[in-house]
C-alpha positions in Angstrom: 88.2 82.4 83.9 84.8 83.7 84.0 83.7 86.1 86.7 80.3 87.6 87.8 79.8 90.5 89.3 77.0 92.0 91.2 78.8 95.7 91.2 81.8 96.0 89.2 83.4 99.4 89.4 85.5 99.6 86.0 88.1 102.6 86.6 88.0 103.6 82.8 87.6 106.7 81.2 84.4 106.9 81.9 84.9 105.5 85.4 81.8 103.3 84.7 79.9 100.9 87.3 78.2 97.8 85.7 76.1 95.9 88.1 75.1 92.2 87.0 78.1 91.6 84.5 79.9 88.9 83.5 83.9 89.2 83.4 85.8 87.1 80.8 89.2 86.8 81.3 91.5 84.8 78.1 95.0 83.4 78.6 95.4 86.5 81.5 93.8 89.0 79.4 90.3 90.7 80.1 88.5 90.1 76.2 85.2 91.2 77.3 82.5 92.4 79.9 79.0 91.2 78.8 75.6 92.2 80.7 73.8 89.3 83.1 75.3 86.6 84.5 77.5 83.9 83.1 76.5 80.1 83.6 79.5 77.9 85.4 81.3 80.8 86.4 84.6 80.5 88.1 84.3 83.0 90.3 80.9 84.0 91.8 80.8 87.2 93.2 76.8 88.0 92.5 76.2 89.6 96.1 79.9 91.7 95.8 81.8 94.4 94.7 84.9 93.8 92.7 87.3 96.5 91.7 90.7 96.3 90.2 93.9 95.2 91.8 95.0 97.6 93.7 98.6 99.6 92.4 100.6 100.6 95.4 102.9 103.5 93.9 105.5 103.6 96.3 106.4 101.6 99.3 109.0 99.9 101.3 109.2 96.5 101.5 111.9 96.4 103.8 109.9 98.4 106.3 107.8 95.0 107.2 110.7 93.7 110.2 110.2 96.8 111.9 106.9 96.7 113.0 106.9 95.7 116.6 110.3 96.0 117.0 111.5 97.2 120.7 113.1 100.0 119.3 114.9 103.0 121.8 114.6 105.8 119.3 112.5 108.9 120.1 112.8 111.0 117.0 111.2 114.4 117.1 111.6 115.0 113.6 111.5 113.6 110.4 115.3 113.6 109.8 115.8 112.1 113.3 113.4 109.2 112.6 115.9 108.9 109.3 119.5 109.0 111.0 118.2 107.0 114.7 116.2 104.0 112.8 115.8 103.8 108.9 119.7 104.2 108.6 120.6 101.4 111.2 117.8 99.4 109.8 119.4 99.7 106.1 123.5 98.9 107.5 122.2 96.1 109.5 120.0 94.1 106.8 121.4 90.5 104.9 120.7 89.0 102.1 118.1 86.7 103.8 116.4 89.9 105.2 116.1 91.4 101.8 114.7 88.1 100.3 111.5 87.3 103.7 111.2 90.8 104.0 109.9 91.0 100.3 108.2 87.7 100.1 106.2 88.7 103.4 105.7 92.0 101.9 104.0 91.0 98.8 102.0 88.0 100.5 100.3 91.0 102.9 99.8 92.8 99.8 97.8 90.0 97.8 96.2 89.6 101.2 95.0 93.1 101.0 94.1 93.5 97.4 97.1 94.6 96.0 98.7 93.3 92.8 100.9 96.0 91.3 103.3 97.6 93.3 106.9 99.5 93.0 109.4 99.7 96.0 112.9 101.3 97.3 114.7 98.6 99.2 118.0 100.0 100.7 120.5 98.1 102.3 124.1 98.8 101.2 125.9 95.9 102.9 123.8 93.8 100.8 125.7 94.9 97.7 126.4 93.8 95.0 123.4 91.2 94.4 120.3 93.0 96.7 118.1 93.6 93.9 117.9 89.5 93.0 117.2 88.8 97.1 114.4 91.1 96.6 113.4 89.5 93.6 113.5 86.1 94.6 110.9 86.9 97.5 108.6 89.1 95.3 108.7 86.3 92.7 107.8 83.4 94.9 104.3 85.1 94.9 101.7 85.9 91.7 102.2 89.9 92.5 103.8 92.2 90.0 106.3 94.2 91.2 108.9 97.2 90.1 111.6 97.4 92.1 115.0 99.2 92.7 117.6 99.8 94.9 117.6 103.2 96.5 120.8 105.1 95.5 122.8 107.4 98.1 126.2 109.1 99.1 125.4 109.4 102.6 128.3 107.4 103.4 130.3 107.7 100.5 130.2 108.5 96.7 131.5 105.3 96.0 128.6 103.4 98.0 126.0 105.8 95.5 127.8 104.2 92.6 127.4 101.2 93.9 123.5 101.5 94.0 123.3 102.9 90.3 125.6 100.0 89.3 123.0 97.4 91.0 119.7 98.7 89.5 121.8 99.0 86.1 122.8 95.1 86.7 119.2 94.0 87.6 118.0 95.1 84.8 120.0 94.2 82.2 120.9 90.8 84.0 118.3 89.9 86.8 115.0 90.5 85.4 114.3 88.4 82.5 114.4 85.6 85.1 111.1 86.6 86.5 108.3 86.7 84.4 106.3 89.6 86.6 109.4 91.7 88.4 110.8 94.8 86.6 114.1 96.7 87.3 114.1 101.2 87.5 116.8 103.6 89.1 116.1 105.6 92.9 118.1 108.2 94.0 116.9 108.2 97.9 116.8 112.3 98.0 118.6 115.4 96.7 120.0 116.1 100.0 121.9 112.9 100.2 123.0 112.3 96.8 125.9 114.7 95.2 125.3 116.6 91.4 127.4 114.0 90.5 125.3 111.0 91.0 122.1 112.7 90.5 123.8 113.2 86.6 125.0 109.6 86.6 121.6 107.9 87.4 120.5 110.7 84.7 122.3 109.0 82.4 122.1 105.3 83.2 118.2 106.0 83.3 117.9 107.7 80.0 120.5 105.0 78.6 117.7 101.9 79.8 114.6 103.7 79.0 113.6 103.3 83.1 112.0 105.7 85.5 114.1 107.2 88.3 111.8 107.6 91.6 112.9 110.1 94.6 111.6 111.2 97.5 111.7 114.6 97.2 110.4 117.6 99.7 109.4 115.0 102.1 111.1 116.6 104.7 111.9 120.1 105.5 115.8 118.6 105.2 115.8 118.3 101.9 115.0 122.1 101.1 117.2 123.8 103.7 119.8 121.0 102.6 119.1 122.1 98.7 119.4 126.3 99.7 122.4 125.2 101.4 124.4 123.5 98.5 122.6 124.8 95.3 121.2 128.1 96.3 118.3 127.3 95.4 115.4 125.0 96.5 115.3 121.2 95.3 112.9 121.3 92.4 115.1 123.9 90.5 118.0 122.5 91.6 117.2 119.2 90.2 116.3 121.0 86.9 119.4 123.1 86.5 121.0 119.5 86.9 119.2 118.0 84.1 117.3 115.5 86.5 113.9 116.3 84.3 115.8 114.7 81.2 114.3 111.6 83.1 111.2 110.1 83.0 110.5 110.9 87.1 108.1 109.2 89.8 108.7 112.3 92.8 107.3 110.6 96.3 105.7 112.7 98.6 106.1 116.6 97.4 105.1 117.8 100.6 107.1 120.7 100.7 106.9 121.4 97.0 105.7 125.3 96.6 102.7 126.0 93.5 106.0 127.2 91.9 107.7 124.2 91.8 104.9 122.0 91.2 104.3 124.2 88.0 107.3 122.9 87.3 107.3 119.6 88.0 104.2 119.3 85.8 106.0 121.3 82.7 108.3 118.1 83.2 105.3 115.7 83.3 106.9 114.4 86.1 104.4 111.9 87.9 103.9 111.9 92.1 103.2 109.3 94.3 101.4 110.4 97.3 102.1 109.0 100.7 99.2 110.4 102.9 99.3 107.8 105.7 103.0 108.3 106.2 102.7 111.9 106.1 101.0 111.7 109.3 102.7 109.1 110.6 106.3 111.1 110.3 104.7 114.5 111.3 105.5 116.0 107.9 102.7 117.9 106.3 100.1 117.7 104.1 101.1 117.3 100.0 98.8 120.0 97.7 97.7 118.0 95.5 94.5 120.6 95.0 97.6 122.8 93.4 98.8 119.2 91.4 95.4 118.1 90.1 95.1 121.8 89.0 98.4 121.5 86.9 97.4 118.0 85.2 99.8 115.9 86.8 99.7 112.4 87.6 99.0 111.2 91.1 98.8 107.5 92.7 98.1 106.4 96.2 101.9 104.6 98.1 101.9 103.4 101.4 105.3 104.4 102.1 106.1 101.1 103.7 104.0 102.5 106.9 100.2 100.2 106.4 99.7 96.8 104.6 95.7 98.2 104.2 95.8 99.8 101.6 92.3 100.8 102.2 93.1 103.1 105.3 95.8 104.6 103.0 92.8 105.6 100.6 91.2 106.7 104.1 94.0 108.7 104.9 94.3 110.6 101.9 90.2 111.4 102.3 90.3 112.8 105.9 93.7 114.6 105.4 92.5 116.5 102.5 89.2 117.4 104.1 90.7 118.5 107.5 93.1 120.8 105.5 90.0 122.5 103.6 87.8 122.2 106.9 85.4 121.3 104.9 83.4 117.9 105.5 83.0 118.2 101.6 86.3 119.2 100.9 87.3 116.2 98.8 85.9 114.2 96.6 86.3 110.7 98.3 86.0 108.6 94.9 89.4 110.3 93.9 91.0 107.9 96.4 90.3 105.1 95.0 91.2 106.3 91.4 94.8 107.5 92.9 94.7 103.4 93.9 93.7 102.0 90.6 94.4 103.6 87.4 96.0 106.8 89.1 99.1 104.5 90.4 98.9 102.8 87.3 99.8 106.0 85.2 101.9 106.4 87.6 104.0 103.7 87.5 103.6 103.7 83.2 101.7 100.3 83.4 98.2 101.8 82.8 97.8 100.1 79.4 98.3 96.5 81.6 96.7 97.4 84.8 94.8 99.8 86.9 91.0 99.2 85.6 88.8 96.5 84.1 88.3 96.8 80.6 89.2 94.6 77.5 93.0 94.3 76.7 93.7 95.0 80.7 95.2 92.3 82.6 92.7 90.0 84.9 93.7 91.7 87.8 90.7 92.0 90.3 89.7 92.2 94.1 86.2 91.0 95.3 84.9 92.5 98.3 82.4 91.7 100.9 80.9 95.1 101.9 78.1 93.3 104.6 74.3 93.5 104.1 73.8 97.2 102.9 73.0 97.3 99.0 75.6 98.4 97.0 74.2 101.3 94.6 76.0 101.9 91.6 76.4 105.9 91.9 78.2 105.3 95.5 80.0 102.1 94.8 83.3 104.0 94.9 82.1 105.9 98.0 80.9 102.9 99.9 84.4 101.4 99.3 86.1 103.9 99.9 84.2 104.5 103.3 83.9 101.3 104.3 86.1 98.7 102.4 89.3 97.1 104.6 91.5 94.3 103.5 89.8 91.9 105.8 87.0 92.4 103.5 89.0 91.3 100.9 87.6 87.9 99.5 89.5 87.2 96.9 92.6 88.8 95.1 92.5 87.7 91.2 95.8 88.3 89.4 96.0 87.4 85.4 92.4 85.4 85.6 93.5 83.2 88.2 92.4 83.6 92.0 95.7 84.2 94.0 94.2 84.4 97.9 90.8 83.6 99.6 90.1 85.2 102.6 91.1 82.5 105.2 93.7 81.3 103.2 97.4 81.6 102.1 98.5 83.5 98.9 99.6 80.9 96.5 103.0 80.4 96.5 103.0 81.0 100.2 102.7 78.7 103.1 102.8 79.2 107.3 107.0 77.9 107.0 107.2 81.1 104.8 105.4 83.4 106.9 107.0 82.0 110.1 110.4 82.3 108.3 109.8 86.2 108.3 108.5 86.5 111.7 112.3 84.5 112.7 114.4 86.7 110.2 112.5 89.8 111.9 113.3 89.4 115.5 116.7 88.6 114.7 116.9 91.8 112.8 115.7 93.4 116.3 118.6 91.6 118.0 121.5 93.0 115.4 119.6 97.0 116.5 
């Protein structure tokens, strides 16, 4: 594939911005970026901005069916939202819900320029085999995905162990059936698991050389329960359990203290920051300034809430400026970094995705940002401040155009999306 780019935001180590260039992709891999436009290019984005495929570091595809649901619950805390909404949804999910919510979410992500994601699925009544259903939905599309079952002992320790078994089963038996889908491990939280479950999960993850994802100090309930059960806050409690012997992706870290962040940094823990979700759940603002000062790797996730990663980027900009009470208190371009190469590093996939440079996969998003000229120095700021999923003209994976504005995602048609909506409506009836 040959792609002509008017403005190319590479997100390479130098964060270089190239203008009037062509990108060469062979067998799905970028082989060259050349000055000037190529003749007979397959993709003509001379009047557009081209960025790397976005990487969603933390999502919940099974949240899609809840949009617009006529729920009676009116939670006044994060914990109430878990009890009154999400754990009810978890229990109501079927295998077909798992497949269709994944299919619909992947189609949406590709329409919005996301080419790689990391998901956490929770549906205890779909064990075993849940991840096969999730993977089937994902694999109908051309997206890249890391998937996992969210281990929880909130109902029983046996159910938690079944979740760990599901993750290991998929890693050993399921992922070989899919080109772009891989498995990993996940603990829902410390407060919904036991010490035995934590230690077993670490043993399996280290044995399989896979990361563990965990929701860490998203709400204060995590802190209070750790103090009650372990006599210390969640991070030192997890450290005492040997949790950080595994590679860890910590989602949220909203209530992590400076000392806890230092402990996380000492163990090379990566953070999936979810600003829009944190706003929506009213849980607070993560101390990303301290995380960056400690050299931690930070990526951006939507937590299943917002299908537009550009809005998630703007949420990050807004909350961190507001936190500083300073309109210049946050570098807007940082949000694009988090949503591309930062998230790729969080997922351990930065050797393949997250930037546009030779040796990486040919994953791109082309953007029509309107009539204003695009200047090299301001291009990342323009993208973050003005772009939306509606401005995505093409999403490209491995050098193949898999979505063009106004059309369907490759592998997905209108009847598939109708089935997604029908399954959502049926789930509402069960709730």
